[in-house]
N, CA, C and O atoms as CSV, one atom per row, in Angstrom:
chain,resi,resn,atom,element,x,y,z
A,1,MET,N,N,-27.176,-0.099,-28.589
A,1,MET,CA,C,-25.923,-0.452,-29.578
A,1,MET,C,C,-24.813,0.472,-29.458
A,1,MET,O,O,-25.047,1.675,-29.342
A,2,GLU,N,N,-23.617,0.021,-29.475
A,2,GLU,CA,C,-22.512,0.723,-29.664
A,2,GLU,C,C,-22.046,1.455,-30.799
A,2,GLU,O,O,-21.976,0.838,-31.862
A,3,ASN,N,N,-21.714,2.662,-30.766
A,3,ASN,CA,C,-21.182,3.340,-31.764
A,3,ASN,C,C,-19.873,2.827,-32.870
A,3,ASN,O,O,-18.700,3.114,-32.629
A,4,PRO,N,N,-20.158,2.291,-33.700
A,4,PRO,CA,C,-18.935,1.786,-34.692
A,4,PRO,C,C,-17.780,2.530,-34.823
A,4,PRO,O,O,-16.670,2.032,-35.009
A,5,LEU,N,N,-18.058,3.931,-34.713
A,5,LEU,CA,C,-17.239,4.878,-35.235
A,5,LEU,C,C,-16.308,5.446,-33.986
A,5,LEU,O,O,-15.348,6.193,-34.174
A,6,VAL,N,N,-16.663,5.058,-32.902
A,6,VAL,CA,C,-15.890,5.334,-31.628
A,6,VAL,C,C,-14.541,4.463,-31.345
A,6,VAL,O,O,-14.669,3.240,-31.295
A,7,VAL,N,N,-13.508,4.928,-31.195
A,7,VAL,CA,C,-12.059,4.343,-31.118
A,7,VAL,C,C,-11.803,4.096,-29.469
A,7,VAL,O,O,-11.657,5.076,-28.738
A,8,ILE,N,N,-11.773,3.190,-29.114
A,8,ILE,CA,C,-11.291,2.919,-27.438
A,8,ILE,C,C,-9.858,2.567,-27.431
A,8,ILE,O,O,-9.525,1.424,-27.746
A,9,THR,N,N,-8.900,3.538,-27.067
A,9,THR,CA,C,-7.367,2.828,-26.762
A,9,THR,C,C,-7.346,2.337,-25.662
A,9,THR,O,O,-8.031,2.781,-24.740
A,10,GLU,N,N,-6.534,1.299,-25.546
A,10,GLU,CA,C,-6.133,0.809,-24.473
A,10,GLU,C,C,-4.610,0.141,-24.773
A,10,GLU,O,O,-4.138,-0.541,-25.682
A,11,GLU,N,N,-4.057,0.763,-23.400
A,11,GLU,CA,C,-2.424,0.457,-23.267
A,11,GLU,C,C,-2.403,-1.019,-23.205
A,11,GLU,O,O,-3.207,-1.622,-22.496
A,12,MET,N,N,-1.334,-1.745,-24.066
A,12,MET,CA,C,-1.061,-2.892,-23.601
A,12,MET,C,C,0.411,-2.850,-22.726
A,12,MET,O,O,1.284,-1.986,-22.812
A,13,ASN,N,N,0.398,-3.883,-21.989
A,13,ASN,CA,C,1.873,-3.827,-21.122
A,13,ASN,C,C,1.972,-2.445,-20.378
A,13,ASN,O,O,3.089,-1.934,-20.293
A,14,ALA,N,N,0.952,-1.841,-19.867
A,14,ALA,CA,C,0.974,-0.746,-19.328
A,14,ALA,C,C,1.898,-0.732,-18.120
A,14,ALA,O,O,2.006,-1.778,-17.480
A,15,LEU,N,N,2.632,0.441,-17.714
A,15,LEU,CA,C,3.464,0.228,-16.652
A,15,LEU,C,C,2.757,0.030,-15.155
A,15,LEU,O,O,1.712,0.545,-14.756
A,16,ARG,N,N,3.710,-0.936,-14.405
A,16,ARG,CA,C,3.011,-1.336,-13.315
A,16,ARG,C,C,3.863,-1.606,-12.162
A,16,ARG,O,O,4.805,-2.388,-12.296
A,17,ILE,N,N,3.609,-0.987,-10.934
A,17,ILE,CA,C,4.317,-1.165,-9.491
A,17,ILE,C,C,3.255,-1.100,-8.566
A,17,ILE,O,O,2.215,-0.443,-8.609
A,18,THR,N,N,3.658,-1.838,-7.778
A,18,THR,CA,C,2.831,-1.898,-6.370
A,18,THR,C,C,3.202,-1.078,-5.316
A,18,THR,O,O,4.333,-1.281,-4.876
A,19,VAL,N,N,2.392,-0.004,-4.678
A,19,VAL,CA,C,2.939,0.966,-3.808
A,19,VAL,C,C,2.127,0.509,-2.601
A,19,VAL,O,O,0.920,0.278,-2.529
A,20,TRP,N,N,3.190,0.425,-1.561
A,20,TRP,CA,C,2.611,0.617,-0.222
A,20,TRP,C,C,2.793,2.092,0.716
A,20,TRP,O,O,3.890,2.640,0.821
A,21,ALA,N,N,1.770,2.526,1.246
A,21,ALA,CA,C,1.789,3.711,2.064
A,21,ALA,C,C,1.017,3.584,3.170
A,21,ALA,O,O,0.083,2.786,3.091
A,22,GLY,N,N,1.216,4.310,4.403
A,22,GLY,CA,C,0.631,3.839,5.461
A,22,GLY,C,C,0.047,5.546,5.837
A,22,GLY,O,O,0.699,6.537,5.511
A,23,ILE,N,N,-1.031,5.599,6.431
A,23,ILE,CA,C,-1.673,6.780,6.923
A,23,ILE,C,C,-1.591,7.039,8.409
A,23,ILE,O,O,-2.076,6.070,8.994
A,24,TRP,N,N,-1.169,7.965,9.248
A,24,TRP,CA,C,-1.297,8.112,10.593
A,24,TRP,C,C,-1.724,9.519,10.889
A,24,TRP,O,O,-1.902,10.275,9.935
A,25,SER,N,N,-1.901,9.933,12.079
A,25,SER,CA,C,-2.404,11.105,12.405
A,25,SER,C,C,-1.254,12.144,12.224
A,25,SER,O,O,-1.562,13.323,12.400
A,26,GLY,N,N,-0.041,11.864,11.912
A,26,GLY,CA,C,0.859,12.799,11.469
A,26,GLY,C,C,1.297,12.973,9.921
A,26,GLY,O,O,2.271,13.571,9.463
A,27,GLY,N,N,0.482,12.409,9.395
A,27,GLY,CA,C,0.811,12.243,7.843
A,27,GLY,C,C,0.729,10.931,7.240
A,27,GLY,O,O,-0.092,10.064,7.537
A,28,ILE,N,N,1.883,10.831,6.141
A,28,ILE,CA,C,1.856,9.654,5.100
A,28,ILE,C,C,3.368,8.876,5.716
A,28,ILE,O,O,4.290,9.620,6.049
A,29,ILE,N,N,3.490,7.732,5.803
A,29,ILE,CA,C,4.722,6.779,5.751
A,29,ILE,C,C,4.612,6.242,4.426
A,29,ILE,O,O,3.577,6.026,3.795
A,30,GLY,N,N,6.030,6.015,4.011
A,30,GLY,CA,C,6.137,5.698,2.645
A,30,GLY,C,C,6.072,6.921,1.535
A,30,GLY,O,O,6.092,8.111,1.849
A,31,PRO,N,N,5.998,6.471,0.321
A,31,PRO,CA,C,5.813,5.160,-0.172
A,31,PRO,C,C,6.985,4.479,-0.421
A,31,PRO,O,O,8.109,4.930,-0.643
A,32,PHE,N,N,6.433,2.875,-0.335
A,32,PHE,CA,C,7.562,1.891,-0.759
A,32,PHE,C,C,6.904,1.166,-1.758
A,32,PHE,O,O,5.679,1.079,-1.844
A,33,PHE,N,N,7.867,0.546,-2.658
A,33,PHE,CA,C,7.527,-0.099,-3.879
A,33,PHE,C,C,7.775,-1.576,-4.135
A,33,PHE,O,O,8.895,-1.944,-3.780
A,34,PHE,N,N,7.075,-2.413,-4.611
A,34,PHE,CA,C,7.068,-3.569,-4.981
A,34,PHE,C,C,7.171,-3.616,-6.617
A,34,PHE,O,O,6.275,-3.119,-7.299
A,35,TYR,N,N,8.363,-4.270,-7.227
A,35,TYR,CA,C,8.277,-4.653,-8.400
A,35,TYR,C,C,7.959,-6.144,-8.916
A,35,TYR,O,O,8.679,-7.085,-8.582
A,36,GLY,N,N,6.973,-6.283,-9.649
A,36,GLY,CA,C,6.429,-7.816,-9.485
A,36,GLY,C,C,5.353,-7.986,-8.531
A,36,GLY,O,O,4.801,-7.083,-7.902
A,37,ASN,N,N,5.114,-9.186,-8.483
A,37,ASN,CA,C,3.947,-9.823,-7.462
A,37,ASN,C,C,4.408,-9.603,-6.145
A,37,ASN,O,O,5.586,-9.766,-5.826
A,38,VAL,N,N,3.452,-9.211,-5.311
A,38,VAL,CA,C,3.612,-9.272,-3.685
A,38,VAL,C,C,3.469,-10.428,-3.162
A,38,VAL,O,O,2.348,-10.928,-3.070
A,39,THR,N,N,4.474,-10.996,-2.767
A,39,THR,CA,C,4.458,-12.559,-2.383
A,39,THR,C,C,4.646,-12.072,-0.605
A,39,THR,O,O,4.866,-10.936,-0.186
A,40,ALA,N,N,4.487,-13.245,0.137
A,40,ALA,CA,C,4.764,-13.129,1.574
A,40,ALA,C,C,6.206,-12.729,1.656
A,40,ALA,O,O,6.492,-11.848,2.468
A,41,ASP,N,N,7.158,-13.263,0.917
A,41,ASP,CA,C,8.555,-12.997,1.371
A,41,ASP,C,C,8.995,-11.625,1.240
A,41,ASP,O,O,9.674,-11.025,2.074
A,42,ASN,N,N,8.471,-11.056,-0.112
A,42,ASN,CA,C,8.928,-9.643,-0.072
A,42,ASN,C,C,8.050,-8.584,0.402
A,42,ASN,O,O,8.248,-7.378,0.259
A,43,TYR,N,N,6.932,-9.211,1.053
A,43,TYR,CA,C,6.046,-8.369,2.026
A,43,TYR,C,C,6.888,-8.152,3.224
A,43,TYR,O,O,7.150,-7.076,3.762
A,44,LEU,N,N,7.325,-9.512,3.606
A,44,LEU,CA,C,7.880,-9.658,5.019
A,44,LEU,C,C,9.151,-8.665,5.168
A,44,LEU,O,O,9.402,-7.891,6.091
A,45,ASP,N,N,9.971,-8.956,3.825
A,45,ASP,CA,C,11.204,-8.016,3.818
A,45,ASP,C,C,11.129,-6.602,3.847
A,45,ASP,O,O,11.900,-5.833,4.421
A,46,MET,N,N,9.829,-6.250,2.973
A,46,MET,CA,C,9.387,-4.734,3.221
A,46,MET,C,C,9.023,-4.338,4.640
A,46,MET,O,O,9.371,-3.265,5.134
A,47,LEU,N,N,8.378,-5.162,5.207
A,47,LEU,CA,C,8.038,-4.733,6.593
A,47,LEU,C,C,9.081,-4.670,7.381
A,47,LEU,O,O,9.210,-3.705,8.134
A,48,GLU,N,N,9.979,-5.657,7.344
A,48,GLU,CA,C,11.400,-5.612,8.403
A,48,GLU,C,C,12.318,-4.456,7.737
A,48,GLU,O,O,12.811,-3.714,8.587
A,49,GLU,N,N,12.634,-4.164,6.474
A,49,GLU,CA,C,13.592,-3.462,6.084
A,49,GLU,C,C,13.173,-1.795,5.921
A,49,GLU,O,O,13.967,-0.871,6.098
A,50,ASN,N,N,11.675,-1.645,5.528
A,50,ASN,CA,C,11.335,-0.377,5.552
A,50,ASN,C,C,10.337,0.188,6.106
A,50,ASN,O,O,10.417,1.387,6.376
A,51,ILE,N,N,9.097,-0.592,6.419
A,51,ILE,CA,C,8.100,-0.298,6.717
A,51,ILE,C,C,8.129,0.028,8.326
A,51,ILE,O,O,7.767,1.089,8.837
A,52,VAL,N,N,8.633,-1.108,8.999
A,52,VAL,CA,C,8.529,-1.036,10.649
A,52,VAL,C,C,9.720,0.329,10.847
A,52,VAL,O,O,9.359,1.397,11.340
A,53,PRO,N,N,11.127,0.088,10.389
A,53,PRO,CA,C,11.910,1.279,10.456
A,53,PRO,C,C,11.207,2.711,10.296
A,53,PRO,O,O,11.383,3.496,11.227
A,54,ALA,N,N,10.424,3.133,9.204
A,54,ALA,CA,C,9.989,4.216,9.088
A,54,ALA,C,C,8.654,4.551,10.172
A,54,ALA,O,O,8.404,5.691,10.563
A,55,ILE,N,N,7.912,3.401,10.543
A,55,ILE,CA,C,7.081,3.651,11.907
A,55,ILE,C,C,7.975,4.333,13.127
A,55,ILE,O,O,7.775,5.413,13.684
A,56,GLU,N,N,8.963,3.415,13.352
A,56,GLU,CA,C,9.801,3.616,14.397
A,56,GLU,C,C,10.347,4.944,14.440
A,56,GLU,O,O,10.655,5.449,15.519
A,57,LYS,N,N,10.512,5.640,13.178
A,57,LYS,CA,C,11.012,6.950,13.193
A,57,LYS,C,C,10.075,8.010,13.505
A,57,LYS,O,O,10.429,9.100,13.953
A,58,GLU,N,N,8.779,7.653,13.244
A,58,GLU,CA,C,7.762,8.512,13.488
A,58,GLU,C,C,7.100,8.419,15.215
A,58,GLU,O,O,6.812,9.346,15.971
A,59,MET,N,N,7.025,7.130,15.403
A,59,MET,CA,C,6.136,6.883,16.924
A,59,MET,C,C,6.515,5.649,17.698
A,59,MET,O,O,7.367,4.888,17.242
A,60,ASN,N,N,6.132,5.499,18.440
A,60,ASN,CA,C,6.760,4.737,19.631
A,60,ASN,C,C,6.108,3.216,19.265
A,60,ASN,O,O,4.877,3.207,19.273
A,61,LEU,N,N,6.660,2.142,18.998
A,61,LEU,CA,C,6.186,0.924,18.264
A,61,LEU,C,C,5.284,0.189,19.509
A,61,LEU,O,O,4.389,-0.604,19.215
A,62,ASP,N,N,5.514,0.435,20.553
A,62,ASP,CA,C,4.830,0.025,21.745
A,62,ASP,C,C,3.635,0.520,21.674
A,62,ASP,O,O,2.774,-0.250,22.101
A,63,GLU,N,N,3.248,1.556,21.278
A,63,GLU,CA,C,1.936,2.153,21.369
A,63,GLU,C,C,0.973,2.261,19.885
A,63,GLU,O,O,-0.017,2.975,19.725
A,64,THR,N,N,1.472,1.513,19.089
A,64,THR,CA,C,1.012,1.655,17.605
A,64,THR,C,C,0.488,0.091,17.383
A,64,THR,O,O,0.823,-1.039,17.737
A,65,PHE,N,N,-0.483,0.689,16.627
A,65,PHE,CA,C,-1.482,-0.387,15.978
A,65,PHE,C,C,-1.263,-0.500,14.434
A,65,PHE,O,O,-1.390,0.505,13.734
A,66,TYR,N,N,-0.924,-1.755,13.877
A,66,TYR,CA,C,-0.623,-1.937,12.537
A,66,TYR,C,C,-1.778,-2.524,12.014
A,66,TYR,O,O,-2.464,-3.369,12.588
A,67,MET,N,N,-2.005,-1.965,10.712
A,67,MET,CA,C,-3.362,-2.640,10.208
A,67,MET,C,C,-3.258,-2.908,8.909
A,67,MET,O,O,-2.815,-1.958,8.264
A,68,HIS,N,N,-3.541,-3.990,8.215
A,68,HIS,CA,C,-3.443,-4.311,6.894
A,68,HIS,C,C,-4.481,-5.187,6.295
A,68,HIS,O,O,-4.883,-6.037,7.089
A,69,ASP,N,N,-5.089,-5.225,4.990
A,69,ASP,CA,C,-5.966,-5.775,4.719
A,69,ASP,C,C,-5.649,-7.554,4.550
A,69,ASP,O,O,-4.558,-8.013,4.887
A,70,GLY,N,N,-6.548,-8.267,4.097
A,70,GLY,CA,C,-6.386,-9.739,3.953
A,70,GLY,C,C,-5.880,-10.249,2.766
A,70,GLY,O,O,-6.207,-11.363,2.355
A,71,ALA,N,N,-5.006,-9.424,2.109
A,71,ALA,CA,C,-4.281,-9.975,0.994
A,71,ALA,C,C,-3.530,-11.225,1.201
A,71,ALA,O,O,-3.015,-11.402,2.304
A,72,PRO,N,N,-3.401,-12.135,0.259
A,72,PRO,CA,C,-2.722,-13.475,0.374
A,72,PRO,C,C,-1.249,-13.158,0.875
A,72,PRO,O,O,-0.691,-13.932,1.652
A,73,ALA,N,N,-0.773,-12.268,0.519
A,73,ALA,CA,C,0.751,-12.145,1.138
A,73,ALA,C,C,0.726,-11.594,2.824
A,73,ALA,O,O,1.568,-11.875,3.677
A,74,HIS,N,N,-0.360,-10.834,2.978
A,74,HIS,CA,C,-0.412,-10.426,4.437
A,74,HIS,C,C,-0.835,-11.531,5.375
A,74,HIS,O,O,-0.672,-11.439,6.592
A,75,TYR,N,N,-1.407,-12.631,4.756
A,75,TYR,CA,C,-1.724,-13.733,5.491
A,75,TYR,C,C,-0.994,-14.860,5.758
A,75,TYR,O,O,-1.348,-15.785,6.489
A,76,ALA,N,N,0.026,-14.762,5.155
A,76,ALA,CA,C,1.146,-15.739,5.617
A,76,ALA,C,C,1.590,-15.944,6.893
A,76,ALA,O,O,1.756,-14.973,7.631
A,77,ARG,N,N,1.829,-17.162,7.302
A,77,ARG,CA,C,2.358,-17.458,8.619
A,77,ARG,C,C,3.346,-16.606,9.090
A,77,ARG,O,O,3.300,-16.065,10.194
A,78,SER,N,N,4.292,-16.465,8.232
A,78,SER,CA,C,5.673,-15.677,8.459
A,78,SER,C,C,5.330,-14.317,8.875
A,78,SER,O,O,5.720,-13.732,9.886
A,79,VAL,N,N,4.429,-13.831,7.819
A,79,VAL,CA,C,3.912,-12.302,8.161
A,79,VAL,C,C,3.352,-12.072,9.359
A,79,VAL,O,O,3.670,-11.177,10.142
A,80,ARG,N,N,2.370,-13.026,9.524
A,80,ARG,CA,C,1.800,-12.942,10.933
A,80,ARG,C,C,2.292,-13.062,12.190
A,80,ARG,O,O,1.800,-12.476,13.154
A,81,GLN,N,N,3.270,-13.814,12.245
A,81,GLN,CA,C,4.136,-13.936,13.272
A,81,GLN,C,C,5.072,-12.908,13.326
A,81,GLN,O,O,5.490,-12.722,14.469
A,82,PHE,N,N,5.630,-12.038,12.311
A,82,PHE,CA,C,6.307,-11.052,12.318
A,82,PHE,C,C,5.532,-9.975,13.005
A,82,PHE,O,O,6.042,-9.326,13.918
A,83,LEU,N,N,4.384,-9.782,12.613
A,83,LEU,CA,C,3.515,-8.692,13.184
A,83,LEU,C,C,3.152,-9.004,14.601
A,83,LEU,O,O,3.103,-8.042,15.368
A,84,GLU,N,N,2.916,-10.077,15.024
A,84,GLU,CA,C,2.717,-10.568,16.312
A,84,GLU,C,C,3.933,-10.216,17.393
A,84,GLU,O,O,3.732,-9.768,18.522
A,85,ASP,N,N,5.234,-10.510,16.819
A,85,ASP,CA,C,6.192,-10.210,17.355
A,85,ASP,C,C,6.506,-8.847,17.624
A,85,ASP,O,O,6.865,-8.504,18.750
A,86,THR,N,N,6.379,-7.880,16.490
A,86,THR,CA,C,6.536,-6.459,16.522
A,86,THR,C,C,5.241,-5.688,17.090
A,86,THR,O,O,5.477,-4.630,17.675
A,87,PHE,N,N,4.045,-6.054,16.995
A,87,PHE,CA,C,3.208,-5.359,17.362
A,87,PHE,C,C,2.229,-6.195,18.210
A,87,PHE,O,O,1.074,-6.337,17.808
A,88,PRO,N,N,2.709,-6.851,19.561
A,88,PRO,CA,C,2.064,-7.827,20.255
A,88,PRO,C,C,0.576,-7.443,20.630
A,88,PRO,O,O,0.366,-6.531,21.429
A,89,ASP,N,N,-0.388,-8.108,20.077
A,89,ASP,CA,C,-1.809,-7.788,20.325
A,89,ASP,C,C,-2.384,-6.582,19.807
A,89,ASP,O,O,-3.478,-6.147,20.166
A,90,ARG,N,N,-1.579,-6.010,18.896
A,90,ARG,CA,C,-1.926,-4.616,18.447
A,90,ARG,C,C,-1.632,-4.522,17.006
A,90,ARG,O,O,-0.960,-3.667,16.430
A,91,TRP,N,N,-2.321,-5.663,16.463
A,91,TRP,CA,C,-2.289,-5.537,14.608
A,91,TRP,C,C,-3.627,-6.097,14.161
A,91,TRP,O,O,-4.255,-7.052,14.616
A,92,ILE,N,N,-3.882,-5.358,13.261
A,92,ILE,CA,C,-5.441,-5.641,12.782
A,92,ILE,C,C,-5.127,-6.467,11.422
A,92,ILE,O,O,-4.313,-5.929,10.671
A,93,GLY,N,N,-5.623,-7.593,11.052
A,93,GLY,CA,C,-5.614,-8.102,9.766
A,93,GLY,C,C,-5.995,-9.394,9.824
A,93,GLY,O,O,-6.215,-9.881,10.934
A,94,ARG,N,N,-6.156,-10.254,8.539
A,94,ARG,CA,C,-6.919,-11.472,8.756
A,94,ARG,C,C,-6.316,-12.547,9.623
A,94,ARG,O,O,-5.123,-12.742,9.388
A,95,ARG,N,N,-6.847,-13.284,10.559
A,95,ARG,CA,C,-6.083,-13.994,11.430
A,95,ARG,C,C,-5.576,-13.154,12.735
A,95,ARG,O,O,-5.174,-13.779,13.717
A,96,GLY,N,N,-5.598,-11.957,12.731
A,96,GLY,CA,C,-4.840,-11.202,13.552
A,96,GLY,C,C,-5.686,-11.056,14.956
A,96,GLY,O,O,-6.778,-11.523,15.278
A,97,TRP,N,N,-4.833,-10.297,15.600
A,97,TRP,CA,C,-5.455,-10.144,17.206
A,97,TRP,C,C,-6.905,-9.439,16.889
A,97,TRP,O,O,-7.898,-9.663,17.581
A,98,ILE,N,N,-6.900,-8.691,15.928
A,98,ILE,CA,C,-8.247,-7.988,15.822
A,98,ILE,C,C,-8.376,-8.324,14.356
A,98,ILE,O,O,-7.414,-8.170,13.604
A,99,GLU,N,N,-9.558,-8.787,13.921
A,99,GLU,CA,C,-9.674,-9.166,12.603
A,99,GLU,C,C,-10.293,-8.165,11.743
A,99,GLU,O,O,-11.220,-7.443,12.110
A,100,TRP,N,N,-9.720,-8.140,10.516
A,100,TRP,CA,C,-9.879,-7.179,9.155
A,100,TRP,C,C,-11.416,-7.013,9.012
A,100,TRP,O,O,-12.134,-7.999,8.839
A,101,PRO,N,N,-11.891,-5.798,9.083
A,101,PRO,CA,C,-13.388,-5.351,8.533
A,101,PRO,C,C,-13.202,-5.260,7.123
A,101,PRO,O,O,-12.801,-4.147,6.780
A,102,ALA,N,N,-13.343,-5.970,6.319
A,102,ALA,CA,C,-13.026,-5.689,4.711
A,102,ALA,C,C,-14.082,-4.553,4.212
A,102,ALA,O,O,-15.263,-4.341,4.487
A,103,ARG,N,N,-13.307,-4.032,3.512
A,103,ARG,CA,C,-13.871,-2.764,2.785
A,103,ARG,C,C,-14.823,-1.821,3.503
A,103,ARG,O,O,-15.960,-1.427,3.240
A,104,SER,N,N,-13.858,-1.564,4.635
A,104,SER,CA,C,-14.687,-0.425,5.737
A,104,SER,C,C,-14.066,0.850,5.316
A,104,SER,O,O,-12.880,0.890,5.644
A,105,PRO,N,N,-14.516,1.987,4.648
A,105,PRO,CA,C,-14.192,3.129,4.412
A,105,PRO,C,C,-13.638,3.791,5.886
A,105,PRO,O,O,-12.687,4.551,5.703
A,106,ASP,N,N,-13.952,3.681,6.963
A,106,ASP,CA,C,-13.479,4.275,7.882
A,106,ASP,C,C,-11.985,3.894,8.371
A,106,ASP,O,O,-11.123,4.686,8.753
A,107,LEU,N,N,-11.892,2.536,8.268
A,107,LEU,CA,C,-10.580,2.070,8.433
A,107,LEU,C,C,-9.533,1.949,7.465
A,107,LEU,O,O,-8.374,1.700,7.797
A,108,THR,N,N,-9.993,2.160,5.974
A,108,THR,CA,C,-8.957,2.075,4.964
A,108,THR,C,C,-8.992,3.521,4.246
A,108,THR,O,O,-9.532,3.631,3.145
A,109,PRO,N,N,-8.483,4.477,4.807
A,109,PRO,CA,C,-8.428,5.567,4.094
A,109,PRO,C,C,-7.573,5.725,2.848
A,109,PRO,O,O,-7.737,6.585,1.983
A,110,THR,N,N,-6.611,4.755,2.870
A,110,THR,CA,C,-5.757,4.532,1.861
A,110,THR,C,C,-6.462,4.013,0.352
A,110,THR,O,O,-6.030,4.371,-0.743
A,111,ASP,N,N,-7.444,3.245,0.522
A,111,ASP,CA,C,-8.095,2.498,-0.321
A,111,ASP,C,C,-9.266,3.585,-0.463
A,111,ASP,O,O,-9.511,3.711,-1.663
A,112,PHE,N,N,-9.925,4.258,0.171
A,112,PHE,CA,C,-10.975,5.006,-0.192
A,112,PHE,C,C,-10.710,6.474,-0.492
A,112,PHE,O,O,-11.600,7.198,-0.938
A,113,PHE,N,N,-9.312,6.964,-0.209
A,113,PHE,CA,C,-9.223,8.312,-0.284
A,113,PHE,C,C,-7.898,8.441,-1.063
A,113,PHE,O,O,-7.821,8.980,-2.167
A,114,LEU,N,N,-6.880,7.909,-0.406
A,114,LEU,CA,C,-5.341,8.426,-0.831
A,114,LEU,C,C,-5.253,7.986,-2.290
A,114,LEU,O,O,-5.148,8.778,-3.227
A,115,TRP,N,N,-5.306,6.630,-2.408
A,115,TRP,CA,C,-5.187,5.959,-3.818
A,115,TRP,C,C,-5.728,6.663,-4.945
A,115,TRP,O,O,-4.981,6.910,-5.891
A,116,SER,N,N,-7.102,7.068,-4.971
A,116,SER,CA,C,-7.946,7.677,-5.898
A,116,SER,C,C,-7.161,9.137,-6.146
A,116,SER,O,O,-6.843,9.523,-7.270
A,117,VAL,N,N,-6.921,9.826,-5.010
A,117,VAL,CA,C,-6.333,11.096,-5.333
A,117,VAL,C,C,-4.987,10.814,-5.949
A,117,VAL,O,O,-4.797,11.422,-7.002
A,118,ILE,N,N,-4.037,10.057,-5.550
A,118,ILE,CA,C,-2.782,9.951,-6.147
A,118,ILE,C,C,-2.872,9.372,-7.601
A,118,ILE,O,O,-1.978,9.712,-8.376
A,119,LYS,N,N,-3.783,8.596,-8.018
A,119,LYS,CA,C,-3.858,8.019,-9.159
A,119,LYS,C,C,-4.209,9.165,-10.255
A,119,LYS,O,O,-3.497,9.487,-11.207
A,120,ASP,N,N,-5.411,9.680,-9.915
A,120,ASP,CA,C,-5.843,10.694,-10.695
A,120,ASP,C,C,-4.519,11.810,-11.075
A,120,ASP,O,O,-4.215,11.871,-12.266
A,121,ARG,N,N,-3.879,12.523,-10.270
A,121,ARG,CA,C,-2.822,13.049,-10.311
A,121,ARG,C,C,-1.618,12.608,-11.135
A,121,ARG,O,O,-1.033,13.345,-11.929
A,122,VAL,N,N,-1.315,11.397,-10.890
A,122,VAL,CA,C,-0.009,10.815,-11.589
A,122,VAL,C,C,-0.412,10.352,-12.926
A,122,VAL,O,O,0.352,10.541,-13.873
A,123,TYR,N,N,-1.621,9.720,-13.100
A,123,TYR,CA,C,-1.823,9.292,-14.377
A,123,TYR,C,C,-2.074,10.509,-15.298
A,123,TYR,O,O,-1.954,10.298,-16.505
A,124,ALA,N,N,-2.348,11.543,-14.960
A,124,ALA,CA,C,-2.576,12.703,-15.750
A,124,ALA,C,C,-1.379,13.149,-16.386
A,124,ALA,O,O,-1.634,13.896,-17.332
A,125,ILE,N,N,-0.433,12.996,-16.239
A,125,ILE,CA,C,0.794,13.114,-16.547
A,125,ILE,C,C,1.541,12.026,-17.556
A,125,ILE,O,O,2.502,12.291,-18.279
A,126,ARG,N,N,0.966,10.913,-17.452
A,126,ARG,CA,C,1.114,9.735,-18.374
A,126,ARG,C,C,2.543,9.517,-18.411
A,126,ARG,O,O,3.260,9.794,-19.373
A,127,PRO,N,N,2.947,8.979,-17.253
A,127,PRO,CA,C,4.563,8.763,-17.194
A,127,PRO,C,C,5.176,7.748,-18.369
A,127,PRO,O,O,4.518,6.789,-18.774
A,128,PRO,N,N,6.184,7.986,-18.750
A,128,PRO,CA,C,6.330,7.042,-19.867
A,128,PRO,C,C,7.323,5.803,-19.308
A,128,PRO,O,O,7.447,4.775,-19.974
A,129,ASN,N,N,7.831,5.940,-18.371
A,129,ASN,CA,C,8.528,4.606,-17.852
A,129,ASN,C,C,8.302,4.671,-16.216
A,129,ASN,O,O,7.878,5.634,-15.578
A,130,LEU,N,N,8.712,3.342,-15.705
A,130,LEU,CA,C,8.494,3.021,-14.277
A,130,LEU,C,C,9.035,4.242,-13.325
A,130,LEU,O,O,8.398,4.811,-12.438
A,131,GLN,N,N,10.374,4.489,-13.745
A,131,GLN,CA,C,11.047,5.489,-12.897
A,131,GLN,C,C,10.296,6.797,-12.405
A,131,GLN,O,O,10.266,7.321,-11.292
A,132,THR,N,N,9.568,7.227,-13.868
A,132,THR,CA,C,8.912,8.408,-13.833
A,132,THR,C,C,7.812,8.359,-13.076
A,132,THR,O,O,7.423,9.248,-12.318
A,133,LEU,N,N,7.215,7.135,-13.315
A,133,LEU,CA,C,6.105,6.786,-12.613
A,133,LEU,C,C,6.348,6.881,-10.970
A,133,LEU,O,O,5.548,7.470,-10.243
A,134,GLU,N,N,7.364,6.329,-10.550
A,134,GLU,CA,C,7.782,6.246,-9.053
A,134,GLU,C,C,8.099,7.586,-8.723
A,134,GLU,O,O,7.546,8.016,-7.710
A,135,ASP,N,N,8.803,8.295,-9.291
A,135,ASP,CA,C,9.022,9.743,-8.975
A,135,ASP,C,C,7.774,10.543,-8.850
A,135,ASP,O,O,7.744,11.412,-7.979
A,136,ALA,N,N,6.874,10.379,-9.519
A,136,ALA,CA,C,5.633,11.335,-9.701
A,136,ALA,C,C,4.793,10.784,-8.441
A,136,ALA,O,O,4.068,11.596,-7.866
A,137,ILE,N,N,4.844,9.487,-7.986
A,137,ILE,CA,C,4.094,9.110,-6.850
A,137,ILE,C,C,4.547,9.890,-5.852
A,137,ILE,O,O,3.881,10.766,-5.300
A,138,ILE,N,N,6.081,9.491,-5.509
A,138,ILE,CA,C,6.662,9.995,-4.457
A,138,ILE,C,C,6.549,11.767,-4.343
A,138,ILE,O,O,6.412,12.321,-3.252
A,139,THR,N,N,6.615,12.385,-5.411
A,139,THR,CA,C,6.408,13.785,-5.520
A,139,THR,C,C,5.000,14.111,-5.072
A,139,THR,O,O,4.747,15.072,-4.346
A,140,ASP,N,N,4.194,13.359,-5.488
A,140,ASP,CA,C,2.717,13.806,-5.270
A,140,ASP,C,C,2.283,13.430,-3.772
A,140,ASP,O,O,1.397,14.079,-3.217
A,141,MET,N,N,2.897,12.423,-3.169
A,141,MET,CA,C,2.686,11.942,-1.677
A,141,MET,C,C,3.636,13.030,-0.649
A,141,MET,O,O,3.583,13.025,0.581
A,142,LEU,N,N,4.324,13.757,-1.322
A,142,LEU,CA,C,5.208,14.584,-0.221
A,142,LEU,C,C,4.647,16.052,-0.177
A,142,LEU,O,O,4.843,16.877,0.715
A,143,THR,N,N,3.862,16.218,-1.396
A,143,THR,CA,C,3.035,17.737,-1.613
A,143,THR,C,C,1.629,17.614,-0.697
A,143,THR,O,O,0.834,18.553,-0.657
């Protein structure tokens, strides 16, 4: 039986952004932010304008494998075609050259390590607005 004297607080309309970051042997690429829902169109834009250029600054694209999960935005034909053009036979994902092994902790360090650490640190400061939240994520990832 639940204690009737316990008050559980839950924020309505909590601050929310979606963050993309990548991990490679030399560190972290990103973070990059999505405001609102992640769609095939804005994910493709993010790949073209931010993610791939950031990867190119760090490594040779011809020797790089790109991996993402099976989220609906990642599965769009336009996204898969872009990845095949950019990382021919070197991308891992749903219907990709290499199928995505869902929920594999050794292949998803961002899900099983990075985000839990970042969230614990960032939420501890209780950011009052999206800009403070974004700044805290950037600062935490760079340290």
